[in-house]
N, C-alpha and C positions, 0 to 999 in steps of 0.2 A: 679518205677525205671526209666522208659522211660520218664515220666513226669519230673522227677528231672533233667535228662540229658538235656532235651529240655530247661528247665528253665535256666540251667547253660550256654547252648550255646547262649541263648538270651542275658544273662548278658554279655558274652564275646563280642558279636556283638555290644551291646550297648556301651561297653568300647572302642572297636576298631574303631567304626564309626567316632567319632570326630578326632581320630588320622589320619585315612585314608583321611578324608575330609581335615584335615590340610596339610597332605603331598601332596594331589592333588592341593590344592591352592598354596602350595609352588612351585610345579612344574610349574603351570601356571604362577606364578609370576616370576619364573626364566626365562621361555621362553619369557615373555613380556619384562623383563629386557634386555635379550640378543638382542632381536629384536630392542628395543629402542636404545641400545648401538650402534649397527651396523647402524641403521638408522641415528643417530646423527653423527656418524663417517663418513659415506658416504656422508651425506648432507654437512658436513664441508669440506670434500675432494673435492666435486664437486662444491663448491662455490669459489674455489681458483681463477678462472679467473674472475668471476663476481665481486668478492670483489676488483679486480684490474681494473675493468671497461674495460675488454678485451672480445670481443664477440667470438662466436664459436658455433659449433654444440652442441645440447643438449646431455649430456651423459646419459647412462643407468646404473642403479645401478649394481655394481660388475664389469661390462664390460667396462664402460666408452664409448668410441667411437669405440671400437675394432670390435663389431659385424657389424657395417656399413662397415668397411674396409674388413672384412673377408667374408661376405656373398654376397657381390656385386663386380662388376668389379672395382677394386681399382682405376684405372686411372680415371674413370668417377666420382667416389665419390670425389676424391681429387680435380678434376677440378671444380666440382659443389661447393664445399666449398670455393675454391679460388675465384670463381666468386661472391659468395654470401657474404663472410666475408672480402674480401680484402687481402692485403699483410701481415697483421699481425693478427693472431687469435689463440685462445687457443683450445687445444684438451686434452683428457684424455685417456691414454693407461692403462686400468684397472683404478686405482685411481691416477696414476702418471700424473702430469701435463706436457704437451708438448706445446711449443710455435712454431707455424708455422711462418716462416719469409721468405718473397718472394721479398722484395725490394733489387735490385742489390747492392746498397751501403751498406746496412746492412748485406747482404751476404758476401761482401768483409770484413767487420769488423769481422764477426764470423770466416771466413775461413783463413784470412790473418792477418789483423791488430791486432786482439786480439787472435791470435792463442793460446798463452799460457793459456788463460782463457777458451779455448774450444779445448784443445789438445787431448781429448779422445772421442771416440765414445760412444754410449750408452753402459753401462755396461751389461754384460751377466751373467745370474745366473748359478752358478755351472758348468763352462766349464770343459769338461773332459781333461785328460792329453794331448791329441793330439791338442786341440784347445788353450791351454794356451801358451802365448808368440808367437803366430803367429802374423803377422802384423795387422790383423783385431781385435784380442782380446787383444793384448798387450797394456799396458798403461804406461804413463809417461816415466821414463828412460828406461824401458824395450823396449817400442816401439821405442824410439829414437835410441837405439843401433842397434836393429834388422833392422830397416828401413834404417839407414845409411849404413849398410853393404850390405843389400839385394839390395839396389838401384843400386849398382855397376854392378849387373848382367843384367840390362835392358838398358844399354847405346846403342846407335846406333852401335858402334863398336862391342859389344858383339852379338847383334842381327844379324849383318852381318855374323858372324861366324856360326850362326845357320841357315842361309838362305838355305843352302844345304839340311838340314834335312827337313825343311818345304817344299821345292820344291819337294823333293822325295815323301813326303806324298801327295802333290797336284797331282803329276803324277799318283799315285795309285788311287786317287779319280777320276780323269778324265778317266783313263783306265776302272775302274769299271763301271762308268756311260756309257761310250761308248759301253761297252759289253752289258749292259742291253738294251740300245736303239737299238743296232744291232739285239737283240733277240726279238724285237717287242714291247718293253715298250714305250708307248706314253704319259704316265702321271707319275709324280714323286712327292713324298712328300718331299719337300725341307728341312723342319725342321728336319726330321729324317736323311736325307742324309747329311746335313751340320753338324748335331750333330755327325755323324760317322766320318766325316772329322776332325772336331776339336778334337774329342776324340783321333784320331790317331796322330794329330799334337802335342797335349799336352803330350800324353804318350811318344812319341818319344823324345820330347824336355825336358821333366821333368824327365822321368824314363828310358830313353834309351830302350823303349819297343815298338815293333810294335804290334798293336792290331788286324789288319786284320778285322776291324769292318764291312766292307762292305760285305765280304763273310761269316763271322761268328759273327753275332751280339750277340750271347749268350756265347761267350768265357768268362772265369772267370774275366779277367780284365774289360771288358765292363760291365758285370753284376754287379760286385762289385762297379764300378764307378757309375752306375745308381742308385743303392741302396743307396749309400753313399750321393749322391747329391739330393735324393728325398726330404729331410727335411731341411737341414741346411740353405738354402737361399730362400726358397719358401714361408714360412708362415709368418704371422704377428708376430713380436717378443714380444709376451705377455709372462707372467710367465707360463701360461698353455702350450704354444707351446715350450717355451725354454726348458722345462724338456724333451721334446721328442728329443731334439738335442743330448742328451747324449746316445741315443740308437744306435744300429748298430755298436758296438765296433769291431765286426769281420771284417766289411768292412774297418774301419779305420786301424785295425791291418794289413790287407792285404797290404795296400800301405806302411805302415811303414816297414813291413818285406821286401818288395821289395827294398825300398830305403836303408835300413840298410845293406842288403846283397850286394847291388851294391857298397856302400861306402867301406865296408870291402874288397870286391874283388879288387876295384881300388887301395886301399891302399896297399894291399898285392902284387899285380902284377905291381904296379906303372903305371896303365893305365890312359890315359887322353882322355876325350871326349868333344865335343862341345855341351853340354846341360846344363840345369839349375842346375842339381845336381852337376856337376863338377864346374860350376861357383861359386856356393855357398861354395863348399869345398875350392876353391882357393881364394875366396874374402877376402881381408884384407883392412880395412879402414885406411887411413893415414890422418893426419890433413890437408894436402894440397889437398885432393880430391875435385874436383868440378864436377858438372854435365856437360856433353858435351852440346854444343850449341843446342838450340832447332831448329827443322826443320821448317822453316817458311812456307813450303808448306802444312803443316798439320793444319787443323782448330782447333784441340783440344788445340792449344797454344794461342787462342784468349784472354785468361785471364792473360797471362804472361806479366809482366812489371817490373819496378824497385822495387816496393813494394814486389812483389811476389818473386823475386830473393833474396832480402834481407831476407825475411821471411824464405825461404828455407835454406839459409846459417846459420841463427840464430837457427832454429829449430834443425838442425843436428850437431851443434857445441858441443865441449867438450865431445865427445864420448871416453870413457876410454878403454873399451874392443874392440879390433880391429877385432876379428874373431868370427864366430858363433860356438857354440858347436855342437856336432853331433846331439843331440836331437833337437836343434833349426833348424838345416838344415833339418831334417826330417819334422818338422812342417811347415816350409816355402814351402817345395816341395809339401806337401799335399795341402797347401793353394793355391799354383800356379795352381795345377790341378783343384781344385774346381772353383776358380774365373776366371781363363783364359778360362775355358770351357764355362762358362756363358757369358763372354765378347766376345768370338769369333763367336759363331754361331747365334747371334742375327741379324747380318747384312745381311740377305738374301734379296736381292733386285732384281727386274726384270726390267731392263732398257736397251732397245736395243742400246742406244747410247754408251754403253760400248764396242760394237763391233768396234767403231771408234779407239780403242786402238790396233787394229790388227797390225798396222805398227810398233809397238815397239818390236815385237818378232823377235828374230834372226833366222838364217837359221835352227837352231835345234828346233825351236818352243818354245824357252825359253825366259824369260824376265830377264834382269839384275836387281840386287838389287837396284842400284842407280837410274836406269830408273823408276822402280816401285815406288820408294819413292817420285818421282817428277812428277807424273801424276796428274794434277790438277783436272780433271773431276772425276776420281774415288775417290779421297779424298773428293770432294764435294758431291758425291753420297752417300758415307758412312756417312759423317757428317750429311746430311739431314735425312738419315735413323735413326741415333742416336738422332737427334732432335725429329723426329716423334715418335720413339719408344725407348726411353732411357732405357738401361738395368736395371738401378737402378732408382726406382721411387722417392726416397727421400734420402737426406743426413741427418745424425743425429750427433749432437755434444752435449756433456754434459758440462754444465757450472760448472767450477771448483771453481768459486767465483762469487759474485754478479757483474753483468755488466749492465751498462746503454746502451741501443741501440741508438746510435747516439743522435739526439735531439728530439726523439719521446716521451721521458718521460717514456718509458717502461723499466722496470728493469727485467732482467733475473736473478732469484735468484739461488744461488748455488744448484746444484743437479737437476735443471730443464733441460730437453732435448730441445735443439733448433733444429727444423726440417725444412729442406729446400725442398719444393715440386718441384722436378725437372720436372716431367711431366707437371704439371700445368704451370710452368714458360715457358717451351718450346712451350706451346700452347696458350700463351697470345698474342692476336693480336697487343698489344702495342709494343711487341718485334719482332714478326714475322707476318707481314700482311698475311691474309688468311692462318692461321696456319695449317689447316687441308688439305691444298693442298700440295702435294709432289713436291717440287721445288728445285732440287740440285743447281740451279743457285744462290741461296742465299749464298752459300759457295764458289763460284768461287773467285779467287784471287781479281778480280776487285770489288767484292761486299762485301768481308769479313770485311772490316773496318766499315761497317754499323752495324755490330752486336755489341750490347752493352756488355761490359764485365760483366760477372757473370749472363748472361741470357742463356748461353750454358754450361751445366754441365753434360755431359753424363758419365764422369769418375770422377766427383767431381772437386775440385780445392783446391789450397793451399797445405799445406804440407801433408795432408791426401789423396791426389788424388791417383787414381789407377796407380801404377808404371808399371803395365803390359799392359797399353793401347797401347804402341808402338808395342808390340808383337801381340796383338789382331788385330791391324790395318794391320800389315804386313801380317799375315796369311790370313786375310779376303781379302785384296787387291789381293793377289796372286791367291786365289781361284776364285774370281769374274772375274778377267781378263782372266784366263785360261778357265773357264766354258763358258764365253760369246764368246770366240774365237772359241769354238768347237760346241756350241749348241745354238738353238733359243728356247725361251720360249713363251708361250701364255696362255691366260686365258681359262679355261675350266669350265664345269658345276659345278664341286666341288670346284672351287676357291672361297674362302670367300672374298667378297668385301662389306664392309671393313673387315679388318682382325679381327677375333674374338679372344679375349684374355681370358686366364684362370682367374677365379675369385679369389680374396683374396690373390694374390701373391705379394710379395715385389719386385719381378722382373717383367719386362714387357715381358710376354711370350705368344706367339701365340699358339692357340690350334693345328693348323695345317696350312700348306702352300702347297696346292695341285695345280700344274700347268701342262700344257702340255709341251712336250719337243720333239725336233727333231734335227737331225744333220744339221749343216750348209753346 
């Protein structure tokens, strides 16, 4: 009986063995086919630039050149590529081709002359409801309408009305620092301190909220803001990282709820305030609106000329809807908080020559808005800081159609991202002799005309430039003049020379800024 069962089992094994072997070979064949498919696909994708005879760093399968940017100090990597491959070279972000363009005339073509062909930034994958239709994420006609209306909130006249709010925040900042120094503090971490100041300024001017960030760094507003700002503008914008941007909805909802309740309260009680929220609520675009004249005392206008003014007018023409909806107001208010916070606390500089501005203070120890706006040295100082440490390391524009770049013979095909390496351009000795030496005199009025247009791009240029730059400059100038008037700074053991930056960041962010401090 047992012998019969054994023989039967052997027969079954004999029958099944070829089938198992066949299935095993099928599985192996399938795996090989999949590997071959992806190998051929990636090989084809990563031959995009070599097929067009454009050089660039060698990509890694799946990641392209992302790992080099993510795992190293981004500023150094982009500068090395710029020196090695020149002013036009190809990159791969995952498998997507990007073209780096650093020639000033070609930059002008992308940002100004052919603006309609490069009117959108890099598209973002699956933005959440809060990020849709803000000025950074909006595209085409949505961007044009929101930008045209929101621009009205950043005119010099509107900023002048908010100067009192900023000045009040600055006084709190100085008082808090004075108290700490009086209690024996002789070293200060300026990055953290300036972050608290800018948090207070933006919260006051965007949300009509005082954070008291110096005394209580863990209050809900400050904590939510830091959590919300942890990812959105820090990491390389790959598909992997972009999916993380949709997390933290509770933080986003926190700011939306604050803004919505303020809007409802103001409408119900007919309240008026001098802040961004109110300006956005009141802003209404008319066909005759034009921007106020640029302030020639500020270096960020070095790229402005006839072509730029005409491009501005054309880009924002034919806006049908004249006001923002409540949801759009909420999105812009949140965007202002994110971007302005980044743009305000980068300009921490230690320069004793700032004390020379002491004579511009009145008998109350205050400085007038008009006087502050026209101090050439402080503008030169901040401009040189932005040249040395630009807050945004690169500008990105998506080609909406095929475009030939000047007479180079290089075509940017539809869908390709044109990247402008701001940090590398700012540190090119052909544009700025001895570029790693900090020299504010480069931007003094008598020297400013030596700066070639489109080689100074801390806030971008063309129609997509940062409209909040005036606000960032104003709040930074006020803080620096006040702090230099009251305190003296010095290098200490923990001062990093040169400054050490965070790796893999799309923004130029120092790890820390520790200095010695004493009262004047």
